Each structure stands twice: as structure tokens, then as C-alpha cells.
VMD Tcl script that draws the C-alpha trace (Angstrom):
set ca {
  {10.05 -21.34 -7.01}
  {9.27 -21.08 -3.06}
  {5.74 -21.08 -2.56}
  {4.25 -20.97 1.03}
  {0.68 -21.49 1.50}
  {-0.69 -19.39 4.36}
  {-2.78 -21.30 6.56}
  {-5.62 -20.56 9.10}
  {-3.15 -21.39 12.05}
  {-0.50 -19.02 10.71}
  {-2.96 -16.26 10.24}
  {-4.75 -16.50 13.96}
  {-1.04 -16.77 15.41}
  {-0.26 -12.86 13.90}
  {-3.46 -11.59 14.99}
  {-2.34 -10.09 18.58}
  {0.78 -8.45 16.82}
  {0.65 -4.48 16.56}
  {2.53 -2.65 14.16}
  {3.98 0.73 15.33}
  {3.31 3.90 13.37}
  {6.55 5.90 14.75}
  {10.10 5.43 14.04}
  {12.58 5.98 16.91}
  {15.73 7.51 16.19}
  {17.97 8.65 19.46}
  {14.46 8.23 21.30}
  {12.39 10.81 19.08}
  {9.49 9.44 17.83}
  {9.22 10.55 14.38}
  {6.27 10.52 12.47}
  {7.09 10.08 8.81}
  {5.40 10.65 5.71}
  {5.10 10.10 1.99}
  {3.73 12.80 -0.20}
  {1.97 12.90 -3.57}
  {1.44 16.23 -5.05}
  {-0.23 16.78 -8.42}
  {-1.75 19.68 -10.42}
  {-4.78 17.68 -11.56}
  {-3.19 16.62 -14.53}
  {0.21 15.18 -13.63}
  {2.55 14.97 -10.50}
  {4.71 17.77 -9.53}
  {8.43 17.08 -8.07}
  {9.77 20.61 -8.05}
  {8.48 22.02 -4.60}
  {11.09 22.94 -1.88}
  {10.32 21.87 1.74}
  {9.49 25.47 2.68}
  {6.60 25.33 0.37}
  {4.90 22.60 2.58}
  {2.71 22.55 5.74}
  {1.97 19.60 7.84}
  {-0.63 19.80 10.62}
  {-1.54 16.99 13.09}
  {-5.05 17.85 14.46}
  {-5.13 21.02 13.46}
  {-1.66 22.09 15.13}
  {1.07 22.93 12.34}
  {4.16 20.82 13.03}
  {7.67 21.58 12.17}
  {9.29 19.71 9.32}
  {12.37 17.86 10.79}
  {13.49 15.76 7.74}
  {12.85 16.42 4.13}
  {14.05 14.57 0.78}
  {12.61 14.81 -2.85}
  {14.92 12.17 -3.75}
  {13.30 8.97 -4.78}
  {13.67 6.57 -1.75}
  {13.88 2.94 -2.24}
  {10.85 1.05 -2.01}
  {9.66 -2.56 -0.37}
  {6.55 -3.13 -2.89}
  {4.12 -5.87 -2.71}
  {2.21 -6.73 -5.71}
  {-1.06 -9.02 -5.13}
  {-3.19 -10.11 -7.74}
  {-6.34 -11.86 -7.30}
  {-6.30 -15.36 -9.01}
  {-9.87 -16.62 -8.01}
  {-12.06 -18.33 -10.53}
  {-13.73 -15.12 -11.64}
  {-10.41 -13.64 -12.95}
  {-9.74 -16.65 -15.34}
  {-10.72 -14.67 -18.60}
  {-8.76 -11.39 -17.36}
  {-5.77 -12.85 -15.57}
  {-3.52 -12.72 -18.64}
  {-3.54 -9.09 -19.28}
  {-3.50 -8.40 -15.62}
  {-0.38 -10.27 -15.45}
  {1.35 -8.61 -18.42}
  {0.37 -5.32 -16.53}
  {1.76 -6.39 -13.43}
  {4.88 -7.67 -14.84}
  {5.44 -4.15 -16.79}
  {4.85 -2.26 -13.55}
  {7.59 -4.78 -11.66}
  {10.24 -4.15 -14.50}
  {10.04 -0.15 -14.07}
  {11.74 -1.21 -10.26}
  {15.09 0.17 -9.71}
  {18.27 -2.19 -8.55}
  {17.64 -0.55 -5.09}
  {13.84 -1.27 -4.67}
  {12.51 -4.97 -4.09}
  {8.97 -6.30 -4.34}
  {7.28 -9.87 -3.56}
  {4.52 -11.59 -5.46}
  {1.50 -12.72 -3.64}
  {-1.17 -14.35 -5.63}
  {-4.62 -15.08 -3.40}
  {-7.85 -16.96 -4.24}
  {-9.17 -19.22 -1.52}
  {-5.45 -19.25 -0.04}
  {-2.67 -16.73 -0.29}
  {0.62 -17.97 -1.66}
  {3.89 -15.78 -1.29}
  {4.88 -16.60 -5.06}
  {7.93 -14.68 -4.66}
  {9.86 -13.38 -1.81}
  {11.11 -9.95 -1.41}
  {13.81 -9.68 -4.14}
  {15.13 -6.88 -7.03}
  {15.46 -9.40 -9.57}
  {12.96 -8.69 -12.42}
  {12.92 -11.53 -14.11}
  {11.99 -13.70 -10.82}
  {9.18 -11.08 -10.21}
  {8.22 -11.82 -14.19}
  {8.39 -15.47 -13.42}
  {6.32 -15.47 -10.48}
  {3.23 -13.30 -12.06}
  {3.37 -15.82 -15.28}
  {2.88 -18.61 -13.12}
  {-0.41 -17.36 -11.58}
  {-3.43 -19.47 -12.69}
  {-7.30 -18.69 -11.85}
  {-8.92 -21.13 -9.42}
  {-10.85 -20.66 -6.23}
  {-12.45 -17.84 -4.40}
  {-11.18 -15.00 -3.15}
  {-9.28 -14.26 0.22}
  {-9.08 -10.39 -0.11}
  {-8.37 -9.80 3.71}
  {-5.94 -12.60 4.35}
  {-3.90 -11.34 1.67}
  {-3.84 -8.01 2.45}
  {-2.94 -8.87 6.00}
  {-0.20 -11.43 5.12}
  {1.29 -8.46 2.60}
  {1.58 -6.11 5.53}
  {3.22 -8.28 7.91}
  {5.90 -8.88 5.17}
  {6.38 -6.03 4.70}
  {6.79 -5.32 8.58}
  {9.15 -7.95 8.56}
  {11.00 -6.24 6.00}
  {11.42 -2.83 8.05}
  {12.54 -4.61 11.16}
  {15.44 -6.13 9.17}
  {16.68 -2.56 8.22}
  {15.53 -0.23 11.48}
  {18.64 2.38 9.99}
  {17.38 2.12 6.32}
  {15.02 4.76 4.98}
  {12.73 2.40 2.79}
  {8.89 3.59 1.86}
  {6.48 0.75 1.49}
  {3.64 0.13 -0.52}
  {1.01 -2.60 -1.86}
  {-0.65 -2.63 -5.47}
  {-3.48 -4.86 -5.10}
  {-5.90 -5.76 -8.32}
  {-8.87 -7.71 -6.97}
  {-12.21 -8.17 -9.37}
  {-14.94 -8.64 -6.18}
  {-15.98 -9.08 -2.87}
  {-13.81 -10.87 -0.21}
  {-15.70 -14.39 -0.02}
  {-13.41 -16.60 2.14}
  {-10.73 -14.82 4.55}
  {-10.65 -15.78 8.00}
  {-10.13 -12.35 9.13}
  {-12.49 -9.63 9.15}
  {-12.12 -6.51 7.48}
  {-12.02 -4.01 10.33}
  {-8.71 -6.07 11.54}
  {-7.20 -5.55 8.33}
  {-7.92 -2.01 7.99}
  {-6.79 -1.44 11.55}
  {-3.40 -2.64 10.62}
  {-3.22 -0.64 7.71}
  {-3.87 2.44 9.32}
  {-1.28 1.44 11.75}
  {1.54 0.75 9.09}
  {3.28 2.80 7.14}
  {2.48 1.68 3.84}
  {0.44 3.47 0.94}
  {-2.17 0.84 -0.55}
  {-3.19 0.90 -3.75}
  {-6.17 -0.73 -5.00}
  {-7.21 -1.62 -8.66}
  {-10.68 -3.09 -8.31}
  {-11.62 -4.36 -11.70}
  {-15.90 -4.90 -11.77}
  {-16.65 -8.31 -13.70}
  {-18.86 -7.19 -16.89}
  {-21.86 -9.17 -15.54}
  {-21.95 -7.77 -12.31}
  {-23.82 -4.45 -11.48}
  {-22.51 -1.58 -9.69}
  {-24.94 -2.25 -7.05}
  {-23.29 -5.55 -6.22}
  {-19.75 -4.33 -6.42}
  {-20.48 -1.43 -4.02}
  {-19.01 -3.47 -0.85}
  {-15.87 -4.23 -2.84}
  {-15.57 -0.50 -4.21}
  {-15.85 0.67 -0.64}
  {-13.41 -1.70 0.88}
  {-11.00 -0.81 -1.78}
  {-11.26 2.73 -1.46}
  {-11.03 3.14 2.08}
  {-7.94 1.13 2.39}
  {-6.34 3.54 -0.24}
  {-7.47 6.67 1.33}
  {-6.51 6.02 4.85}
  {-3.20 5.15 3.83}
  {-2.26 7.51 1.20}
  {-2.47 5.34 -1.59}
  {-5.11 5.64 -4.34}
  {-8.01 3.42 -5.69}
  {-8.43 2.78 -9.24}
  {-11.76 1.43 -10.67}
  {-11.35 0.70 -14.18}
  {-14.21 -0.20 -16.84}
  {-12.30 -2.64 -19.06}
  {-9.28 -4.73 -18.26}
  {-7.63 -3.18 -21.35}
  {-7.25 -0.19 -19.03}
  {-4.79 -1.96 -16.31}
  {-1.58 -1.13 -17.95}
  {-2.03 2.82 -17.90}
  {-3.13 2.33 -14.37}
  {0.14 0.25 -13.12}
  {1.98 2.95 -15.14}
  {0.15 5.64 -13.29}
  {0.85 4.16 -10.02}
  {4.83 3.86 -11.08}
  {4.80 7.35 -12.13}
  {3.19 8.51 -8.70}
  {6.09 6.42 -6.36}
  {8.87 7.81 -8.60}
  {7.46 11.76 -7.81}
  {6.94 11.40 -4.19}
  {8.38 13.35 -1.43}
  {9.70 11.85 1.57}
  {9.40 14.13 5.20}
  {9.30 13.54 9.10}
  {8.12 15.20 11.85}
  {8.44 14.91 15.40}
  {4.99 15.91 17.03}
  {4.74 19.07 19.71}
  {1.58 16.80 21.34}
  {2.84 15.25 24.24}
  {0.03 13.17 25.43}
  {0.66 9.36 25.18}
  {-3.00 8.10 25.25}
  {-2.79 6.10 22.03}
  {-5.45 7.91 20.37}
  {-6.07 8.22 16.49}
  {-4.02 11.45 15.40}
  {-5.25 13.08 11.84}
  {-2.60 14.11 9.66}
  {-3.00 17.03 7.13}
  {-0.42 17.96 4.66}
  {-0.90 21.22 2.46}
  {1.22 23.52 0.19}
  {1.58 27.16 -0.52}
  {1.83 26.78 -4.39}
  {-1.57 27.47 -5.52}
  {-3.67 24.86 -7.25}
  {-1.99 21.69 -5.83}
  {-3.32 18.98 -4.43}
  {-1.54 16.51 -1.71}
  {-1.87 13.28 -0.72}
  {-0.71 11.21 2.13}
  {-2.05 8.45 5.01}
  {-4.91 10.33 6.93}
  {-3.20 9.78 10.25}
  {-1.42 7.31 12.97}
  {-2.23 5.95 16.27}
  {0.12 8.34 18.69}
  {2.18 6.67 21.52}
  {0.97 4.66 24.26}
  {2.11 5.13 27.76}
  {3.31 1.41 29.22}
}
mol new
graphics top color blue
foreach p $ca { graphics top sphere $p radius 0.5 }
foreach p [lrange $ca 0 end-1] q [lrange $ca 1 end] { graphics top cylinder $p $q radius 0.2 }
display resetview
């Protein structure tokens, strides 16, 4: 099994690399979105293009690409393998394996374990048995380098995108952790900025240890919630490890019912500023979720 330990030098070396939030096709800057729609109890997958409205900084934008077809996905499965996960790891492994088995042949995934170090236990593959083997091989030890793990997974997804520029492939991260970051080299702000510049939805599962009060878990909860909300993912905070299978199932269900769309921004400015995105649907009673915005192009 290929195992790569992330070293401090490797992390520092990639700090200066920026991630573009736009796809470039024939000179046109397209802002791509993956949108989830629900009625409060289930996801809604039968909407037409005309039922969507996209706004950038309050200005309505014409949709230039729309698809209800489930696009292939590149997925990073991140598992906290620190000491505090020892009594929960087996249940977490089973839930993550069940999730990996739901991937389709055209989907690819990687497995990353993180404690004091970050290890890519299985590089991107569509072989479910290899993903399962990597997940089962995780063991609990050390502290928690959550931010390093998030950063490295975003960089790995960027490499996938660079290798397939002409391919439409959604990107997502599913990360399970049970506490605060205690050993990362990177500051949280650096990771959040990279996440906001990516087109990657982050689904976070914060499993609060039973011997830690809510107040002590507050910082970890804030981080996991913000990463999910900014990127169009979803945060989960189960009260019991036995809830993990249904949470992974909920994430799989959402990823299988998303709409893919893109628009060419009518904003001509090139100052690199943050642009807020809002997606609405005209059908009553529905709620949409997508990434909250992107950084506009910047003149060279």
C-alpha cells in the first residue's frame, strides 16, 4: 500500500500556490456551481433550469450551463486517527467503508488518515476494495493535524482537476474529526482561504467526545461548521458514534441528487474581490445550498 507522510517542508512548499475559482473555456470565465435542493426532509431532483435563479452580489446572472445528470466526482475521505478516536475508530471505519462502496465506476476517491502526521493511505482510485483496505488499515495514535489534512486534501484535488481540464468532475471532501486541531503547522485562516478559492464542497462530521463538554468543543465546531457552509457542503454534529452510518448515507444521497450549473459573470471588474453567490428556486418551499461565493479574476 502506498503511504506518503506529509512533512513540514512539503506543507510549507505549497503554501504559495493559489487555486483558481473559475474554469476557462475558449476565453470565457465560467463560475461553476453544484447545487443541492431540499424541501426540509428530502432532496429534490426534478427541477428544470428555468426554475433556478443565480445572483452574484445581488445581480441576476444568466445560466450558461445546466445539468441534472449526476456528474462524476473526485472525493477525499478524511479520517481522524488521533488517540481520542481509539474507541470510535471501528464504527467510523465501517461507516466510511459503506460510503465508499456507494461510489460509481466513474467516480474516484482517496483515503487520508490524520493524527500528528497526515498520510495519504490510498491515492485516487475507483477500486472500492482498495479504498476499503486503506480505511480498515487506519489505527489510532497521536494528536490532531486537522488543518494540515484539509490543506493537503484540497491540493490533491487540485492535481486531479489539473490532469483533466476538459472533464466536468465535481469535487468534495468528507472529513470526520472528534476535536480541535492540536498539531498543524498551518493556521486555520490559510486553510479557509484555500477552501474558498476551490470548487470543493466540504462535508464535516464533528464527533464530540463524551467526556468533553460543548463549551470545550466550541472551537472545533466553529471551524467545521464554517468550512462546510462557505463551500456549499454541510456540517454534522452527531451525539453518538452510532449515528455515523446514517450521516454518511445522507452525504451520499445529497451528492447523488445535485444539480450542476455555470454562468459567465456580468461583472467586468478584475480586482480579485470576493463575490457573493445566491441561488434561488421559484418553486415554493424549497431550500438551496451551494458555495457562498468566489474570488473574482485579478488583472495581471
